[in-house]
C-alpha positions in Angstrom: -108.1 123.0 73.9 -109.1 126.6 73.2 -105.7 127.9 74.3 -103.9 125.4 72.1 -105.9 126.7 69.1 -105.2 130.3 70.0 -101.5 129.5 70.3 -101.4 127.8 66.9 -103.1 130.8 65.4 -100.5 133.1 66.9 -97.6 131.0 65.6 -99.2 131.0 62.1 -99.7 134.8 62.2 -96.0 135.2 63.2 -94.9 133.3 60.1 -97.4 135.2 57.9 -96.1 138.5 59.2 -92.8 138.1 57.3 -94.6 139.9 54.5 -95.2 142.9 56.8 -91.7 143.1 58.3 -92.8 141.0 61.3 -94.3 143.5 63.7 -93.1 143.1 67.3 -96.6 142.4 68.5 -96.6 139.1 66.6 -93.8 137.7 68.7 -95.5 139.0 71.9 -98.7 137.2 70.8 -96.7 133.9 70.8 -94.8 134.6 74.0 -97.9 135.2 76.0 -98.5 131.4 75.9 -95.3 130.6 77.9 -97.3 130.5 81.1 -99.9 128.1 79.5 -97.2 125.6 78.6 -95.3 126.0 81.9 -98.4 124.8 83.6 -99.0 121.8 81.5 -98.9 118.5 83.4 -97.8 116.5 80.4 -94.0 116.9 80.3 -93.8 116.3 76.5 -96.4 118.9 75.6 -94.8 121.4 78.1 -91.3 120.8 76.5 -92.6 121.0 72.9 -94.6 124.1 73.6 -91.8 126.0 75.3 -89.3 124.9 72.6 -91.7 126.2 69.9 -92.0 129.5 71.7 -88.2 129.8 71.9 -87.8 128.8 68.2 -90.3 131.5 67.3 -88.4 134.1 69.2 -85.2 133.0 67.5 -86.9 133.1 64.1 -88.1 136.7 64.7 -84.6 137.8 65.8 -83.0 136.1 62.8 -85.5 137.8 60.5 -85.0 141.2 62.0 -81.2 141.2 61.9 -81.2 140.0 58.3 -79.8 136.5 58.6 -79.6 134.8 55.2 -82.9 133.6 53.7 -81.7 130.0 53.7 -81.2 130.0 57.5 -84.5 131.8 58.1 -86.3 129.3 55.8 -84.7 126.4 57.7 -85.9 127.8 61.0 -89.4 128.2 59.6 -89.4 124.5 58.6 -88.3 123.6 62.1 -91.1 125.8 63.5 -93.6 124.1 61.2 -92.6 120.7 62.4 -92.7 121.7 66.1 -96.1 123.3 65.5 -97.4 120.0 64.1 -96.0 118.1 67.1 -97.5 120.4 69.6 -100.9 120.2 67.9 -100.8 116.4 67.7 -99.8 116.1 71.3 -102.5 118.5 72.5 -105.2 116.8 70.5 -104.1 113.4 71.7 -104.3 114.6 75.3 -107.6 116.3 74.9 -109.4 113.6 73.0 -109.1 115.2 69.6 -111.8 116.9 67.6 -115.1 115.4 66.5 -114.8 115.8 62.7 -118.2 114.3 62.0 -120.9 116.8 61.7 
């Protein structure tokens, strides 16, 4: 579960880094989780996680080469949706969080 949270934080930092011209380290931070998802026994989580990494790479590339804002924005929405799906699937498989204090 800890790795899933770290991955989610890396994806969020990538999106936030648009304001700082998206440093290359941000995409590396996301890509480092490829091995984590490749080793997942749940096929859906594995597929979603790897797709999210690929979409983040595409997002970074699109941003760096100056693709129109509309297309970059659409890609960010897609990433947000995938991020939510990865988190939901990971929580479901790991029994969720205890939200009571």
